[in-house]
C-alpha positions in Angstrom: -66.4 -104.4 220.8 -63.4 -106.8 221.0 -60.0 -105.3 221.5 -57.0 -106.8 219.7 -55.1 -103.5 219.3 -53.2 -103.9 222.5 -52.3 -107.5 221.9 -49.1 -109.1 220.8 -49.1 -112.6 219.3 -46.2 -115.1 219.4 -45.8 -117.7 216.6 -44.6 -121.2 217.5 -43.3 -123.7 215.0 -44.0 -126.8 217.3 -41.5 -129.1 215.4 -38.6 -126.8 216.4 -39.8 -125.3 219.7 -39.2 -127.8 222.6 -39.0 -131.6 222.6 -40.3 -133.4 225.8 -40.7 -137.0 224.5 -37.1 -137.6 223.5 -37.6 -138.0 219.7 -35.7 -134.9 218.5 -39.0 -133.3 217.4 -40.8 -130.6 219.3 -44.3 -131.3 220.7 -47.3 -129.8 222.4 -46.1 -130.7 225.9 -43.0 -128.8 225.0 -45.1 -125.6 224.5 -46.9 -126.2 227.8 -43.5 -126.5 229.5 -42.4 -123.1 228.3 -45.6 -121.1 229.1 -44.0 -119.3 232.0 -41.2 -118.1 229.7 -43.9 -116.8 227.3 -45.8 -115.2 230.1 -42.6 -113.4 231.3 -42.2 -112.0 227.7 -45.8 -110.7 228.0 -47.4 -112.1 224.9 -51.2 -112.5 224.8 -51.7 -115.3 222.3 -49.7 -118.2 220.7 -50.2 -118.9 217.0 -49.3 -122.6 216.5 -48.4 -123.7 213.0 -50.4 -126.9 211.9 -50.0 -129.9 214.1 -53.0 -131.9 212.7 -52.6 -135.3 211.2 -50.5 -134.9 208.0 -48.1 -136.8 205.7 -45.8 -133.8 206.3 -45.1 -133.2 202.6 -45.5 -129.5 203.3 -44.6 -129.5 207.0 -48.2 -129.9 208.2 -49.8 -127.5 205.7 -51.1 -130.6 204.0 -53.8 -131.5 206.4 -55.3 -135.1 206.4 -57.6 -134.6 209.3 -58.6 -131.3 210.8 -59.9 -132.8 214.1 -57.0 -135.1 215.1 -53.5 -134.3 216.5 -50.6 -135.8 214.6 -49.0 -138.3 216.9 -45.5 -136.7 216.4 -46.9 -133.7 218.3 -48.9 -135.5 221.0 -52.5 -136.3 221.8 -55.8 -134.5 222.3 -55.2 -134.7 226.0 -51.9 -132.9 225.6 -53.6 -130.2 223.6 -56.4 -129.8 226.2 -53.8 -129.5 228.9 -52.0 -126.8 226.9 -55.3 -124.9 226.4 -56.0 -125.1 230.2 -52.5 -124.1 231.3 -52.3 -121.2 228.8 -55.7 -119.9 230.0 -54.4 -119.9 233.6 -51.7 -117.5 232.4 -54.2 -115.4 230.4 -52.7 -116.6 227.1 -54.9 -117.6 224.2 -54.2 -120.1 221.4 -54.5 -119.3 217.7 -54.8 -122.3 215.3 -53.4 -122.3 211.8 -56.3 -123.3 209.5 -55.3 -124.5 206.0 -58.6 -124.2 204.2 -57.6 -123.6 200.5 -56.6 -127.3 200.1 -56.4 -130.6 201.9 -53.9 -133.4 201.7 -54.7 -136.0 199.1 -54.5 -138.4 202.2 -57.7 -136.7 203.5 -60.8 -138.9 203.7 -62.7 -136.5 201.5 -60.1 -136.8 198.7 -59.9 -140.5 199.0 -63.7 -140.8 198.6 -63.5 -138.4 195.6 -60.9 -140.7 194.0 -63.1 -143.7 194.7 -65.7 -142.0 192.5 -68.1 -140.7 195.1 -69.8 -137.7 193.4 -70.6 -136.0 196.7 -66.9 -135.7 197.6 -65.7 -135.2 194.0 -67.5 -131.9 194.1 -65.4 -131.0 197.1 -62.5 -130.5 194.7 -61.9 -129.3 191.2 -61.9 -132.2 188.7 -62.0 -130.9 185.1 -61.5 -132.3 181.6 -58.4 -131.3 179.6 -58.3 -130.4 176.0 -56.2 -132.2 173.3 -54.4 -134.2 176.0 -53.4 -131.0 177.8 -54.4 -129.7 181.3 -57.5 -127.5 181.6 -55.4 -124.4 182.0 -51.8 -123.4 181.8 -51.7 -122.3 185.5 -48.4 -123.0 187.3 -48.2 -124.5 190.8 -46.5 -122.4 193.5 -44.1 -125.4 193.9 -43.3 -125.6 190.2 -44.8 -127.3 187.2 -48.4 -127.3 186.0 -51.2 -126.9 188.7 -53.2 -129.8 187.3 -52.7 -133.5 188.0 -54.1 -136.1 185.6 -56.3 -138.9 187.0 -56.5 -141.7 184.5 -59.6 -143.3 186.1 -61.7 -140.2 185.4 -59.8 -138.9 182.3 -59.8 -135.7 184.3 -57.4 -133.4 186.1 -57.6 -132.1 189.7 -56.3 -128.6 190.7 -53.4 -128.2 193.1 -52.1 -124.6 193.4 -49.4 -125.9 195.7 -47.9 -129.4 196.0 -49.4 -132.2 194.0 -50.5 -133.8 197.3 -52.5 -130.6 198.2 -55.7 -130.7 196.3 -57.6 -127.4 196.1 -61.1 -127.3 197.7 -64.1 -126.1 195.8 -65.7 -123.3 197.9 -68.4 -122.9 195.3 -69.8 -126.1 196.9 -71.9 -125.0 200.0 -71.1 -128.3 201.6 -67.4 -127.3 201.7 -68.2 -124.1 203.5 -70.4 -126.0 206.0 -67.6 -128.5 206.7 -65.1 -125.6 207.3 -67.6 -123.9 209.7 -68.0 -127.2 211.6 -64.3 -127.5 212.0 -64.0 -123.9 213.4 -66.9 -124.4 215.8 -65.4 -127.7 217.1 -62.2 -125.9 218.1 -64.0 -122.8 219.4 -65.9 -125.1 221.8 -62.6 -126.7 222.8 -61.4 -123.2 224.0 -59.4 -121.9 221.0 -59.7 -118.1 220.7 -57.8 -117.3 217.5 -57.5 -118.5 213.9 -54.9 -117.7 211.3 -56.1 -118.6 207.8 -53.5 -119.8 205.4 -53.5 -118.3 201.9 -57.2 -117.5 202.4 -57.4 -115.0 199.6 -57.0 -117.7 196.9 -60.0 -119.9 198.0 -62.2 -118.5 195.2 -61.4 -119.5 191.6 -63.2 -116.9 189.5 -62.5 -118.3 186.0 -60.8 -121.3 184.6 -58.9 -120.1 181.5 -55.3 -119.9 180.3 -53.3 -117.0 181.6 -51.0 -115.6 178.9 -49.9 -112.7 181.1 -48.7 -114.7 184.2 -49.0 -118.0 186.0 -52.8 -117.9 186.6 -52.9 -115.8 189.8 -55.3 -113.2 188.4 -58.0 -115.8 188.0 -57.8 -117.0 191.7 -56.4 -114.2 193.8 -58.6 -111.8 195.8 -61.7 -112.7 193.8 -64.9 -111.1 195.1 -66.4 -114.3 196.5 -63.6 -114.6 199.0 -65.4 -111.8 201.0 -68.7 -113.8 200.8 -67.0 -116.9 202.1 -65.3 -115.1 205.0 -68.5 -113.4 206.0 -70.2 -116.8 206.1 -67.5 -118.2 208.3 -67.7 -115.2 210.5 -71.4 -115.3 210.8 -71.6 -119.0 211.7 -68.5 -119.5 213.7 -65.9 -117.1 215.1 -68.0 -113.9 214.7 -70.2 -115.2 217.5 -67.3 -114.9 220.0 -66.3 -111.5 221.4 -62.8 -112.6 222.3 -61.8 -114.5 219.1 -59.0 -112.9 217.0 -58.6 -113.8 213.3 -55.9 -113.0 210.8 -55.7 -113.9 207.1 -52.5 -114.7 205.2 -52.9 -112.9 201.9 -50.9 -114.0 198.8 -49.9 -111.3 196.3 -52.6 -109.0 197.6 -53.3 -105.2 197.6 -54.1 -102.6 200.2 -57.6 -102.2 198.8 -58.3 -105.8 199.2 -56.8 -106.0 202.7 -59.0 -103.1 203.8 -62.0 -105.0 202.6 -61.0 -108.2 204.5 -60.3 -106.4 207.8 -62.7 -103.5 207.9 -64.8 -104.2 211.1 -68.2 -103.4 209.5 -67.6 -106.0 206.8 -67.6 -108.8 209.4 -64.8 -110.8 207.8 -61.4 -110.9 209.5 -59.7 -108.7 212.2 -56.4 -108.2 210.3 -54.3 -109.4 207.4 -50.7 -110.4 206.7 -49.0 -109.2 203.5 -45.5 -110.0 202.4 -44.5 -107.1 200.1 -42.0 -105.7 202.6 -40.2 -109.0 202.7 -39.4 -108.9 199.0 -37.2 -105.8 199.0 -34.1 -108.0 198.8 -35.3 -110.0 195.7 -33.2 -109.1 192.6 -35.7 -108.6 189.8 -38.4 -109.9 192.1 -36.8 -113.3 192.1 -36.4 -114.9 195.6 -33.3 -117.1 194.9 -30.9 -114.2 194.3 -28.6 -112.0 196.3 -28.9 -108.3 196.7 -28.8 -105.8 199.6 -32.3 -104.9 200.8 -33.7 -101.8 199.2 -34.2 -99.5 202.2 -36.2 -96.8 200.4 -38.6 -99.4 198.9 -39.0 -100.9 202.4 -39.8 -97.5 203.9 -42.2 -96.6 201.1 -44.1 -99.9 201.5 -44.4 -99.4 205.2 -45.7 -95.9 204.7 -48.1 -96.9 202.0 -49.6 -99.8 203.9 -49.8 -97.9 207.2 -51.6 -95.0 205.6 -53.7 -97.0 203.2 -55.0 -99.4 205.8 -55.6 -96.4 208.2 -57.5 -94.4 205.7 -59.6 -97.4 204.6 -60.4 -98.5 208.2 -58.4 -101.8 207.9 -55.9 -103.4 210.3 -52.4 -104.7 209.7 -50.7 -107.7 211.2 -47.1 -106.5 211.8 -44.3 -109.0 211.4 -40.7 -109.4 210.4 -40.3 -113.2 210.8 -42.3 -116.4 210.4 -41.6 -120.0 209.6 -41.2 -119.2 205.9 -38.9 -116.2 206.2 -35.2 -115.9 207.0 -34.2 -114.3 210.3 -34.6 -110.6 210.2 -31.5 -109.6 212.2 -29.4 -111.5 209.5 -31.5 -110.0 206.7 -32.1 -106.3 207.4 -29.9 -106.0 210.5 -26.3 -106.8 211.3 -25.9 -110.1 213.1 -22.1 -109.8 213.5 -20.8 -106.3 214.6 -24.2 -104.9 215.8 -26.2 -108.0 216.7 -27.9 -106.6 219.8 -28.4 -103.0 218.6 -29.8 -104.0 215.2 -32.2 -106.6 216.6 -33.6 -104.1 219.1 -33.9 -101.4 216.4 -35.8 -103.7 214.1 -38.1 -104.6 216.9 -38.8 -101.0 217.8 -39.4 -100.0 214.2 -42.1 -102.6 213.8 -43.8 -102.7 217.2 -44.5 -99.0 217.4 -46.5 -99.0 214.1 -50.2 -99.2 213.7 -51.3 -102.8 213.8 -51.0 -106.0 215.9 -47.4 -107.2 216.2 -46.4 -110.9 215.8 -43.1 -112.3 217.2 -41.7 -115.5 215.8 -40.0 -117.9 218.1 -36.4 -116.9 218.9 -36.9 -113.5 217.4 -36.9 -112.1 220.9 -33.5 -113.6 221.4 -32.1 -112.3 218.1 -31.7 -115.8 216.6 -29.9 -115.6 213.3 -29.7 -117.4 210.0 -28.1 -120.8 210.3 -25.4 -120.3 207.6 -25.4 -124.0 206.7 -22.6 -125.1 204.3 -23.7 -128.6 203.3 -26.9 -129.6 201.4 -27.2 -132.5 203.9 -28.0 -129.9 206.6 -31.0 -128.6 204.8 -34.5 -130.1 205.3 -36.7 -127.7 203.4 -37.8 -129.2 200.0 -38.0 -125.8 198.4 -34.3 -125.1 199.3 -33.1 -128.5 198.2 -34.9 -128.2 194.9 -33.5 -124.7 194.3 -30.0 -125.9 195.0 -30.3 -128.2 192.0 -32.1 -125.6 189.9 -29.4 -123.0 190.5 -26.7 -125.7 189.8 -28.3 -126.4 186.5 -28.2 -122.7 185.7 -24.4 -122.8 186.0 -23.9 -121.3 189.5 -21.0 -122.5 191.5 -21.6 -124.3 194.8 -20.3 -121.4 196.9 -22.6 -119.0 195.1 -25.6 -121.3 195.7 -24.8 -121.8 199.4 -24.6 -118.0 199.8 -28.1 -117.7 198.4 -29.4 -120.5 200.6 -27.8 -119.0 203.7 -29.7 -115.8 202.9 -33.0 -117.1 201.6 -33.8 -120.6 202.8 -36.9 -121.2 205.0 -34.7 -123.5 207.1 -33.1 -120.4 208.6 -36.3 -120.0 210.6 -36.8 -123.6 211.4 -33.6 -124.5 213.4 -34.4 -125.6 216.9 -35.2 -123.0 219.5 -32.1 -122.0 221.5 -33.0 -122.4 225.2 -29.6 -122.7 226.8 -25.9 -123.6 226.1 -26.3 -127.3 226.9 -26.5 -130.2 224.4 -28.7 -129.3 221.4 -29.4 -125.9 222.9 -31.7 -127.5 225.5 -34.2 -128.2 222.7 -33.9 -132.0 223.0 -31.7 -134.7 224.7 -31.7 -136.6 221.4 -30.3 -135.6 217.9 -32.8 -133.0 216.7 -34.7 -133.3 213.4 -32.6 -130.4 212.1 -29.2 -129.2 213.3 -29.0 -126.5 215.9 -27.4 -123.2 215.0 -23.9 -123.3 216.4 -24.2 -119.8 217.9 -26.6 -121.2 220.6 -23.6 -121.2 222.9 -24.0 -117.4 223.4 -27.4 -116.7 221.8 -30.0 -118.5 224.0 -32.9 -117.8 226.4 -31.1 -118.7 229.6 -28.4 -116.1 228.9 -31.0 -113.5 227.8 -33.0 -113.9 231.0 -29.9 -113.2 233.1 -29.0 -110.0 231.1 -31.2 -107.0 231.9 -30.0 -105.3 228.7 -30.9 -108.3 226.4 -32.9 -108.3 223.3 -35.5 -110.4 225.2 -36.1 -107.6 227.7 -36.3 -105.0 224.9 -39.2 -107.0 223.4 -40.8 -107.3 226.8 -40.6 -103.5 227.2 -42.2 -102.9 223.7 -45.1 -105.2 224.7 -45.5 -103.4 228.0 -45.5 -100.0 226.2 -48.2 -101.1 223.8 -50.5 -102.0 226.7 -49.7 -98.8 228.6 -50.1 -96.2 225.9 -53.3 -95.8 223.9 -51.4 -93.8 221.3 -49.5 -97.0 220.3 -52.7 -99.0 220.2 -55.0 -96.5 218.4 -52.9 -93.6 217.2 -52.8 -92.4 213.6 -49.6 -93.0 211.6 -47.7 -90.1 210.0 -44.4 -90.6 208.0 -41.4 -88.5 208.9 -38.1 -87.9 207.2 -39.3 -89.6 204.1 -36.3 -88.6 202.0 -33.7 -89.9 204.4 -31.8 -92.8 202.9 -30.8 -94.1 206.3 -33.5 -93.3 208.8 -37.1 -94.7 209.1 -39.1 -92.4 211.3 -42.7 -91.7 212.0 -45.2 -90.1 214.4 -48.2 -91.7 216.0 -51.0 -89.3 217.1 -54.0 -89.7 219.3 -55.8 -86.6 220.6 -53.2 -84.8 222.8 -50.7 -87.7 222.7 -47.8 -87.9 220.2 -45.2 -90.7 219.8 -42.0 -90.0 217.8 -40.2 -93.1 216.6 -36.7 -92.9 215.0 -34.7 -95.8 213.6 -31.3 -95.8 212.0 -31.1 -98.8 209.7 -27.4 -98.7 209.1 -24.0 -99.2 210.8 -22.9 -95.6 210.3 -23.8 -92.5 212.3 -26.3 -90.1 210.8 -27.5 -86.6 211.8 -31.1 -85.8 211.4 -32.9 -82.4 211.6 -36.1 -82.1 213.6 -38.3 -79.0 213.9 -40.8 -79.9 216.6 -38.9 -81.2 219.7 -40.6 -79.5 222.6 -42.0 -81.5 225.5 -40.9 -85.0 224.5 -39.6 -87.5 227.0 -37.6 -90.6 226.1 -39.6 -93.9 226.5 -37.2 -96.4 225.0 -33.8 -96.6 223.3 -31.3 -99.3 222.4 -28.4 -97.1 223.5 -27.7 -95.0 226.6 -30.3 -92.3 226.4 -29.9 -89.0 224.8 -32.2 -86.0 225.0 -34.1 -84.9 221.9 -32.3 -82.1 219.9 -33.1 -80.3 216.7 -29.9 -81.8 215.3 -29.8 -85.4 216.5 -26.9 -87.7 215.8 -28.0 -91.3 215.7 -25.4 -94.0 216.5 -25.2 -97.2 214.4 -28.6 -99.0 214.4 -29.9 -96.6 217.1 -33.6 -96.5 217.7 -35.4 -94.0 220.0 -39.0 -93.7 221.1 -40.1 -90.3 222.5 -43.5 -89.4 223.9 -45.3 -86.2 224.8 -48.8 -85.3 226.1 
């Protein structure tokens, strides 16, 4: 039985990681160059966001060829060298597979548009009614989800950008092609796959949605499980050491149990995003509000217990290429930068699931706080600047929202040192570097034994050392506290007690069972466990007993 419960995975956004060919864009050789740094951190696998051939309308999530490397990132030889060098350091590679849609630049779609019936059936081409699209579904990027093709007098479906045509998984030839792609990369030495928005690949029914934007007709449909089982059976399921994770859009605990339950032979674990919407006013992203701590805590408790009871497995994460920096979001990146970054790391890594670290998170990289639209690169952010402007918001209000919510906060170049462009490139980078690189950078962190980096390294080490962290059951604690997130992990005679103060003010908590615990980790000078324990601002403590 494969073991992924003691593993920690590190996400790399290659475009912003490390530039070695002097063009201001990160590349695969840049990842290879930093493998020793990643080995020192202690991670087991690197998830690389897509670097396949792409027109880059959605930063590589619009794939034009699943077998070829986009020249901006390097060559197949570069990739093979990365695979080889990572393996020497016992680090695996996880590829990001975008299987819900292809770019309209893909050969399959080009052949479909040329009228080839074999490839037309790879996509959804449907007749409209009364000069209207087949359904009223909305694209995730705005507007209707159907694009008219005059040559056919039909529309094709694109749940995302108009250049991202949805694949028809009802066609067995599509499933065969996807299986072939996976097997090609498995033979190349890839040992992990992250599947992008995989729970929307099945379209259950094509009809107007008068209750929403269409999601209920294509999200978590039952055939998703059939398709995943087929991929598992004919590709990654044959390999004992392959780790798989699915990104799940607008999903539920029940469905994620189904996807990740081992006996179902689908995926190893799932991502959900509910905990990263607790600072959305009225569930709308482009707004400002303090995060709802009680809702965050409830969501963590619900997902931990629900997945545990159902036999599923969580992918644990705060940050990714699509989310703002967590220390700026739920922490305090000014007065308590170090303390809050460490606290947030502890709160997440000690839970039941497999932790993911996004590049720079281990340094406490913050939001960029850009003040000019010219500094932004993310099309979603630029579009929403104009949308909010049209709604009557003032520029300073809009910039405050972008500084809080833009995906570009995650995409600023990695901060390696305090030299030109943070050591990311010797040329002007594709996006501005965060000005705070002068004091927040990897070189400084490696020289400081009390740095955020070494705290992450310790959390990774503890996971490998203590079975209770890997396998233990999760039990909520202090559920009514409006300031503290605490929980127990239990495995046979082992107990782990994890306590996290999420705010900048002291708080005293009351504990009944304190006998026999020893302190494993804290982000402050250690204090012994007491029945009345006063936690300092953003303090986190991990206690253990056996």
